[in-house]
N, C-alpha and C positions, 0 to 999 in steps of 0.2 A: 460763426462759432456763436456758444453763448457767453458770456461772461465766465470770467477764471472763478471756480468752487476752490473751495480753504481747499489743504489739501486731505483733509478726512472726508470729507466727499469725495473728494477726485479718485482717491485710493478705493474708499466703498463703490463708486460706480464703478470703476476698472473689475474690479470681483465679481459686482453681479453682470459685469457684461459678458465676463468670462463664463461665468455661470450660466446664461441665458446661453450662449453659443455650446456650451457641452449640451446643455437641453434639448438644444433642436440638432443634435447628433453630429457636430464638428468635434472632432476627438484632438481638444486641448490640453497639451500635457503642463507638466509643474515648468520644465526648461522651458516650453516656450510662451507661457506667461513670463517667465524670466527674463525671456528675448527680447518679451514686446515691454517691458517696463524698462528694459535699457537703453532700447530705441526709443522710448518716448522722451527722455529723460536730456536726451539729445537733442529734440526738435520743439520748433516754435508750438505753443499753444495757440497762438492766433489765426492758424493756418489749419483748417476742418479737414480740409481734403487730405492734405499732407498727413495729418496723425490717420485719420484710416486708411491712408497706403500703407503706412508703420506698422498698423492694426494687422493689415490684409495680409503683408509680406511675413510677418512671423508665425498669424498663427491659422492664416489657409491653405491648406495642402492640393487640395484639388478644383478646379474649373467650376465643376456640378456644386461648389460649395458657398462659391461667391453671393450668386442671388442671396442666398440667407442671411451670411455675414453683413451684405451691405443694408439690407432690412432690419436687421436687429443695431447695428451701428447707430443708424437713424433714430431707433424708437431710445437708444440711451445716449446718444450725442446729436441732441436734431439740430437740423439746420435754421430753425426759426424756434422764438418764444412766442407761445398766444399766437397772434395773429400778424408777427413778424414786425417789420418796418415799414408801414401802410399808414396811409392817412386815418384821421380821426374817422370819418364816414366809411370808411373801407375796414377799419379796424372793427366796427361796431356791426359790420354784416350789411351796411346800407348805401342806396346808391346815394347820387346827389341831392335828390330830393329829401333825404333820409329815411327814404322806406326802404328794406330790406328783399323785400319777393313779394311781387306783382309781376303781371304780366310787359308792362312797360321794359320793367327792371329784366325781366328773364331774355325780355326779347333783344335788349341792348346789350348784353353780357355773351347771347349766344352770337351774337354778329360781333364782338370783339374775338371771341372764342376763335370762331371761324377763321376769321381775318390773320391770328397769331398761329394755329393751327396750317394753313394752304402757304405763309412764308415759312414756318417753322422755325419759330422765334422761339430758343429753348427757354431763357432769360422770362421773358414773358409769360413761355405757358407756365414755368414755375410758381409765377404771378399769382397767375390764372387759377391755377389749383386751389392753392390755398385760398383765396376769395370766392371760388365756388364753393368747396365747403366750411368756410364761416359762414355766406352769405345764405345758400340754400341745402345745405347738411345740418344746422343747428337744429336742435333738439331740445331745446331748455324745458326745465320742468318735470322730468323722466321721473319715475318712480326709483327709491334705492336700489343700488346694484346694478342701473341701467347707465350706458353713457349718455351724455351729451351730444353726441356727434355722430353723424352716420352718413360715409360714402355712398353706399346703395341708396339712401335717400336724395344727396345730391346730384347721381347719375340717372336717377329716375327722372327726377325734374326737368334736368339740362338736357338729357340724353346725346350724349355728344356723337352717338354713333349714326343718328339721322344726318349727321352734318357731312356722310362719308361723300355722299353726290356730291355736293355745293362743294368740295375740297376738292373731288378730283376734276370739275369743270375748271377750277381756279389752277390746277396743276396742266393742266390742259394748255388752257391760254397763256403759261410761260412758255409750253413747247414740249412738256414732256408727252409720251405715247402713252395710250391707252391702259397697255399692261404697267407700265411705270407708274400712273399716276393713281391707280387702282391700290399697287403695292405700298408706294408711297402713303398713301391717306391712312391704309388700315393699319401699318405701323404705327404713324404719328399718332391714330385715334387710342391706338392699345396703350402706347405710353403715356398719354395722358392720362388716361385712365388709371393706370400705376400709379399716376403723383397725384391725385386726386386720393385713392386707397391709401399713399404713403403718408398724405398730409392727416388724414382723420384717426391713422393710428399714431400720429404724432402727438395730436392733440388728446388722444386717450389717456395715453399715454401722462402726460400732465396734468390730467385729471383725476386717473384712477394708479400710477403709477408704473414707470416702464417694466418691473416683473409682473405686472398682470397681465400687458398687451404681449411679451414674448411668450408666456404660456399659451394665452387662447388664440392669438389673432395672427402667429408668425407660422408662417408655411415651415417643416422640415427640409434639410438639403436635397435634392432631388434624388437621392442615393437612398434615403432611406421613407421616402413617399411611400403609402402602401399601393401597390396595384391594385385592388379593390377599390380604393378609394382617387385615382387618379384622375386626373380632370383632361380634355384634349389636350393641352398647351404643355402638362404635363406628359402624356406621352409622346409629342414633339419632341420636347429634352430628354425623354428616355431615349429614342431613334438614337440619339446619336453616341450614347454610351453604351448601346448592348453592341457595338461593333466590335470594341476591343475584347468584350466580355466572350464572345461570339467565336474570337480566333482562338483566346485562351484555353475554351473551354472543346474545341476543335482538334489544339496540340495534345491536351490531358486524355481524351479519347482515340487518340492515333497513336499514342504508344506502344509499344510492344506488351504485351502480359508480362512477360518475363523479359524484363528490363537487361538484368545481367545475368541471361544466359547467352553463351560465344555463339556464332554461326558455324555452319561446316566447317570440318578441318579441311587448309590449303597446304595441301600434298606439299606442292611446288616451291611455296616460300618456307616451308617447313625444312625438306630437303636442302633447299640452300643454306640457309642458318647451321644447320648441322656440319655442316664442313669446316667450321670453326672450332667444332667439337670433336673431329675425327669422325664423321660419318654419326657421331651418336645424336639421337632428336633429345638434347636435352629442353628445349623449348617449342612449344606447339607451336603456331599461328595460324588461324579461324580466318574466311570470310566475309568481311561485316554482313549484319543481318538485313536483307531487305526490308528497307521502310515499309507498311501498306498503309492504306486511307480508309477509313471505316466507312461505312455507310451508316447514314441514320434515319432512323422511322421515329416521327413524332405525331404522338395521338393527342388533340388536344380537347378538352370539353370549352365548350361554346355556349353552353346556358347561360340563363340571365344574371343568376346568381353569381357568374364568376366573370359578366360581360370584359369586364374593363382589364381583368386578367389576359382572357384569350387574346386581345387586341395587343397585350403586349407580347404574348408567347408567339403569335403569328410574325411580330416582328422578329424576335428571335429567330425565329425560322428563318426569314429572310435573309437576316444576317448569317445565317450557317450555311445556306446553299452555296456559298463559294467557297467554305471551308471542308467542305466532305465527297467524295467521289461522288456521292447519289444523297441525295435528299430525299425521303418520301413525307408526305404530309397529310393529314385524317382530321378531319373535326368531328364530331359526334356531341349531341343529346342523350338521345335515346337509340340512333342511328347512325353508322359511320358514312362521313361521305369524303374522298379521297380529291385536296384541293392541290397539290403537288403542282400539277398546269397551272395555274395562277403563279407560279415563281419562276418565271421566264427570264434566263438569263439577261442581266443590262436593262431591265422595265423599270418601273420609275416605284417606287416603292410605297406613294400617295395611290396612286393608280394601282395597286395591288392589292393594297388595304381598301379600296373600294368593291372591287371584284369580291374580295372573301366576304366582307359585308354583306353583301347582297344573295352571297350562296350558301351562308350559314344557315338558312331556312332547309335546305334539303336535310340536314343534317337530325331534323327531328320528325319521325313520322306520328306518335303521339302526344308529344309536346312536353311531356315531363322526363326530366335528368334520370336516365337507366343505363348503368354502370356495367350490369352482369348484360344486358343484352346489347350493348356497343362492343364489348370487348365479344361476346361471342359471334357476332355478326362480323367482326372484325376477323376474328381466325378462319369462317367456313369463306367471305367472300375474297379477303386475301391471304391465301395461304402460304405466298412467296414471298410476303414483304419482308420478312426475318430470317436471316441464316446465320452462320457462323460469324461473319464480318460483320453483322450489322448491332446498333446499339439503338435501345430501343427507350423514348423519352417520354413520360405519361405526364400531362400537365392537368390539373384540376382537383378540385377540394373535397373528390370522394363521396360526395353526400347522392346519395342513390332513391331515395323518397321510399325507402325501407322494401325495395325490390328485390328482388332475387340476387346475389352479389355474381356468381359463377367463379369463385375463387378458384376453382382448377382451372379455367378455360385462362385466367392471368397468369398461373404457375407453370403450363404449358408456354406462353409466350414467351416469358423469360428464359424457361430453360432453351427455347430456341434463339435466342439471342445471345449474344458474345456479353452483353453488359445492358443491365436495366435499371433504371433509377424512375423514381416519380418524385416533381415539383409540387408542393400545396400549398397555396396562397393564404391557408387559415393558419392561425395559432395553434400549435401544439396544444394550449391548454383546451380546444374546441374537438382536437381529435376525438372520438367516440362518442361523441355527446348526439343525441337525438336521431339523425338517419344518420348520422357519417358513418361510414366504414372505412374511415383510414385505420385504424389501428387493425381491421380485419387483411386489408391491401399491405400494410406495411410490412404485415409479418412473411408478405413473399416477396414484394418489390423495395427494396432499400427508399423509406421516402422522408424527405427533407422538406423544410420549413421552406416556403421562399416568396417574401411580402412584398421584398421589393429588392434594388439594386444591389445593395450591401452585402443581400443573405445569396444573393445570385453569384458573386463575386466569390465570398463564403465557397458556396458549393462545387465550384469553379475548382477552388485552391484547394481544398480538401478532398476534391476526389482521388479516391483511391480505385487505381485500376489492377 
């Protein structure tokens, strides 16, 4: 833990930390701010992890927000200052001979890193991450506005990914199976890489101030990450959040259209009840309405401009398959291709996504997005897809390369379904600009901005049946 700061400085740091959390998408209220202050006044500030857990207990509402919270906590309340408590030579980023970076120093460091990764020594790996940034990530003398530290430079120089095979061999010698060794080695190298990135951010925060790093170098929480900018690791994390949303969406879609309308008259119960009033049926009784399960039809744009969004939408379809009586999924660029058969009951989501990635080429005949042609092809080739029990969900950015939009076709499709909605990954401010047909299609089918999990959750919550 850093030395105790003056009270005014500690208060300023607390306020800046909460503002950074809000800027990253964590909804921290004034009441929660006061709860955190009350908890912190009862704790010993010499225990950094206790302080972190107290902040988390009072400010973090969802598990998905925890990684963002911890990244910002490490920036505003760093574990180390400067090079940390290291010998003088290491503090300067140098080896025993005083040389900071040469072939021998690199080989020696990689050897020690390999040993620590194979043994899984967490404290030693934390020290090596700080040493690695100080020795191989230092970039002194850079121009104004540029940082003197770079995790990318350190990682490129040391290349811990190249140690995976050697780590696997070491783990096999410890009695691990091949599959377990591969999994453990990948996890340890990934964790060490994140430690290096965290230490570089810590040093940059010391150099430029934590507010600067919080604004430019900290990811928002996973529920605020834009689908179109999501990385593979983000999609993996989103997968866990999609299933609860899918269940909620299914619940909303399967509600009765007229929820308050009563079912048919139950004559027998009505007559029995009338005996207490001399045979006069004062109150009628009705049979409960039969619940029904909606059929879902999904049209997914899988063109390059929305490639990451397409990955998310296909994950959503995978999660929805168990929640509906029937799900039919179609992908398109300028031609429609049914992919329902890929969503096999009990199938592994990784295998399904790999099969879908290989099949997306079938969705293009001319190579350019054409919504009008895709809608017309869908209507002609799959006339039985939509019906009075069907809900139509279209996912795409509605950018059609100035082609014929066929709005009358979309109108017919919407009328043939029980409900129809369109989720668009573009910000509303871009709708109708350039080749966007969002305004035209939005006049026919309710169109909703859906750029992240938060907005998807809001769509599900506000869904009007």
